[in-house]
C-alpha positions, 0 to 999 in steps of 0.5 A: 499500499503506497500514499498515494492510494485516494482511500488514504485515512490521514491528509499525507504530505505527497498529496500535500505537496503534489496540490500544492505545486502542482507537481512532485517535490522532494526535501533534500538535508543540508547540513551546516555544522549547527549546533544546540544549546542543550548540546553545548552547556548553554541549557545542558550537555549531550543533548535530549536522552534520545539524540543521537550522534547526528542530532537528526539525519545521517542522511547529510551530508558533511558539513564541511561541504558548501551549502550550494555543494550539498545542494548540486550532489544532493539534487542531481542524485535524487532528481534523477533516482525519484525523478523530480526537479522541485526540491526543498531545502531541509536544514535538519541537524540539530537547532539551526536557528541557533546562531546569529540572524547574520548566518542564518540569513546568510545560510539561507541565500546559498538555497533561494536563488535556485529556480527549483527551489519552492521552499525550505524547511529549518529544524529547530528547538521551541525556545531558538526562535526568535522576532528578528528570527522571524522577521527576516524569515517572513521579509525572505519569504515574500522577497523570494516567494517561497514557503519557509518552514521552520520544524519544532521538536515538541515530542510531548504536551506532558511537562513531566516526560519533558523533563525526563527527555532533558529537553530543557524546554516546556510547552509553552515555549512551543505554543510561543514559538508556533503562535509567533511563526504564525503570526508572519505567515510561515509554515510549522512543522511539529515533530511529536514521539506518539509512545513515550513509556511515561506518556498516556493515551490522554498525553497523545491526544492532548498533544494531537489537540495543542498541534490542532489549536495552534494551526500547524501546518504539517506534522512527523510522528516517530516511535521511540528508537534507542540509537547507540551512544544515547543518554536512552541507550545506557538506560534501556541496557540497564533496564531502567526503561521498557519501550512499549510495543509494536501495537501499542505505537497502533493505537497511538498513533490512530488516536493521534490522528483521530484528534489531529485536524484533518487540514493538517499534511502528515509529513511522515507516521513513523520514522527511522534509523539506520539498524547499524546506528540503533540498539532498537528501531520500530520493533525491527519492523520496516517502517513502511510495514508499521504504517501499512498496519496502521493504515489498514487498521484505520480503514477497518475501524473506519477511523480518519484524520480529524474524526474526533477532532471534529466530532468533539469540537462543538460538542460543549455547544451542542449540550448547551443548546 
């Protein structure tokens, strides 16, 4: 089963891209060698407990290559392999707004002058987005007539779990950043981990509701996989945490999608990590099998993205009427 099926029970990013740009579009990773305040001592050392050595992607090229060289190399490979001619450079590794305004602008300018660039995505933390940066991004979006998207790692709405993950930011930081991003006319993508063992299903539902309330344009969902060399790996090997079962991830993903606004495109419903870099990833099951099982379950149960969101939206008003 592919994400091109008409009866897909959620809004796939590929579907959104084709509708929005009128053609196939591919995101390509860019590595600037960015750091993170949760790694360099500003907030903490070593990053979040699940953060691996690559800080987001092992597919990125070396930051020793210029951004233009990374673009050229990736476009040549990806364009030929996937038959695409429109791209979204994705500043992916670590926190890419954790820099000066001048550095951020310089990085982006190297991408926007290409005719095949239709947008830019920038991965960062909710507490690393300044008003000055947003103003600059908004102006650049209008000047170059491209879409600029900020990708914020939220992971969960549960503040106790955020503390265990050593995120060093709260739910309020995410909501504040999301509101300011949207006010500037920029796009927003939110990252979540749906099977955190410290969360309950009610937390998953609440996370979907909050992401919907701030009008996030996109969402990326992951399972809690364990990469080698992380704090999480040590906890797992010491027997201090136990991962949830695959079926529980399916149940939580269904719940999450049910209470997610139907207008939010799902960029990813399950993540992945290379076997060579991980101890456990997706229950040693192919990511597409997990996705297909999820889709089959939703179709069988007649559940679709936004079913609970739409039903819940006016429930109180109906009771008061």
